[in-house]
N, C-alpha and C positions, 0 to 999 in steps of 0.2 A: 425479435420482430422490430419493425420501424417504430418511430416515436408515436405516430398517430394511433397505434394499437395499444400503447402501454396502459395497464390497469393501475388503479390507485393502490397504495400501500394500505394496510389495515388502519394504521394510525391516521393517515390523511383522510381516509374514508369517514372515520368516526369523529374527526375534529372539524370537518368542513361545515359551513352554515347550512341550514335547511333550505330547501327549494320549495316555494309555495307552501310553507309550513309542513313539509315532509322531510324527514331525515331517516336514516337507518337507526333503529333502536340500538342504543349502546348497552347491550346485554351480553352476558357470556355466551348465550346461544347464537346470537347474530355474529359475534366475533368468530365463533367456531365455524359457522356456516361460511363466512367470508374467507377464512383461511382454507377451508376444504375446497371450495369452488375455485378459488384463485389458483390453488395448487393442482387442480384437476383439469380445468378448462384452458383453452387458448385465451389470450387477451381479447380477441375478437368476441368470443362468446361471453367472457366475464363482463366486459363493458356492455354488451347487448343486454345481458340479464340484469345488470344494475339499472340500466335505463328502463327496462320493463318494470322493475319495482317502482320507480318513481312515477312513470306514466300510469301504472295501475293504481297506486295510492292516490294520485291526483284525480284520476277518474272516479275513485270512491268519494272524494270530496264533492265533485261535481254532481254525483248521483245521490248524495246524501246518505251514503252507506257507512255504517260503522264496521270497521274491520280490525282484527288483531294484526298489527303490523309485523310482529315477529313471525307469525304464520305466513303472512303474505310474502315476507322476505324469503322465507324458506322455500315457498312454492316457486317464486319467480327466479331465485338464484339456482335452483336445481332443475328448472324446466328443460334445459338442454344438455344436462349431464349425460343423458343416454346417447348422445352423439359421439361421446369420447370412447376410444377403444377400450379404456380401462373399465368402462361400465356398459359395454355394448354386448348384447347377446346375438345369436344367429337367427332366432326365431320369434323374438318379441318386438313389438313396435318400440321405436326409440323413446317415445313418450312414457311407455310402461317401464322401460329400463330406468329412466330418470326418476319416475315415481317410486320405483322399488328402492333406488339408491337413497332417496330422501327418507323413505320409511325406515330403512335400516339406520340411517344417521340419526334421525329423531328418536328412535327407540333407544339408541345409545346415550341420548341426553335426557331420558326420562320424561319425554313429552307425552301428554295425555293421549291415549289411543284414539279418541274421537277427533282430536285436533290433527293427529297424524293422518287420519283418513281424509280430512278436508284438504290437506296439502297434497296427499296422493292423488285425489280426484282432480284437483286443480291442474296438476302437471299432466296427468293422463289425458285430460280432455282439452288441453290448450290448443290443439289443432283441429278441433271438432266444432266448427262454427254453428251458431244457432241454438246451442244447448246451454253452455256454461253461464250465459248472461242471466238465466233464470234460476240459478243455483246460489249456494252460500257465497257471501262476498269474497272469501278467499279464492273460490273457484272462478267467480265472475270476473274479478279484477285481475287475476293472473292472465286470463285470456284477453282482457281489455288492454293490458300493457303490451302483450305480444302483438296484438293487432295494430296498435299504434306504431310500435317501433319497426315492425317488419312490413306491414301493409299501408301504413299511414292512415288507417281508419280514424275518423274524427280528428284529423290533424288540426283543423281550424278551431277546434274547441280548446286547444292549448295555446295560450298567449305566446307570442314570439319570444318574449324574454324568458318564459319558462322553458320552452324547447331549447333555447340557446344555452341556458344555464345547465340543463341536464346533459346536453352534448358536450359542453365545456368540461364538465366534471367527469364524464365517461365518454371519451371521444368516439365519434362515428366516422370511420375512415371514408375517404373520398370514393372508394369502390365498394362500399358496404353492401349494396344490393346484390352485386355479383358474388361478393365474398360469402354472404350468408347463404345464398343458393348453393355455392360450392360446399359449404360446411354441411348443409342438409344432405347433399349428395354423398359426400365422403362418409357421413354417418349412417347412410341407408343403402349404399350400393351393394353391400354384401348380403342384404336381406330384402330384396325387392318385393317378395310376396307379402311382407308386412305393410306395404304401402297401399294395399287394396282397400278402397273405401275411405281413404283419407288424402290430404293434400299432397303428401310426399310422392304419390304416383306421378304428379305433374313434374316434380324435380327429376325423377329417374327418366321420364320421357324427354325432358329438356336436354339432358346430358347424353342419353342413349336413344337416338331417333328410331331405332328398330325395336325398342322395348315393347313387348306385347303385354298389355294390361289384362288382368283378370276382368271378366265381365259378369256383372250380377245376374243378368238375364240368362247367360249361358250356364252359370252355376245352377240356376233353378231348373233349366231344361235338361241338364245332364245329371241331375241328382238320381239317387236310387229309386225314387218314387216312380210308380208306373203311370200316374196321372196327376 
């Protein structure tokens, strides 16, 4: 891919200065996560996920939340793995595919089961607005980071120099908005029914104008119940 997409090497990632007192924990687990995700995802998604980690961790500072940054790193880095063909199923939401991949990975690194479930839930709910913000910090901040990098929510709450430093470290290409929509489409086009009730229905409809969405009211009216 072009230069603007290139992701950091593992050594450069762990040797760079912190941004707003946030860095990636230099632990065996985080190094393993970095290697796995970098080898699994496109540079577009790797850099996006890295920015999500920093935006989420900084949101935690702003909100006065204490969070285990190893777990936050796991959730943010794995949150889009389910878009990749190697971890994509035909009948599960991509968020669940990514959450399952993270669960399997963390089990292999002997992470506490209760911590694994926090990561799993953070990934599974990251496209479900209005709920994660009231949950455990790992869950809340994963969504906060995604919402900032994809939707620009609370954009002005991050100082210019902080945004610029994160983007310099993990480049955001000039056509990122369209590129990320395309990535969402590519990861969901083969399983359109899984987009019912979540934001990815908008992605399919954007790319396929004749896409017929499932309708909640129709499902109620057409159920087996007589009344």
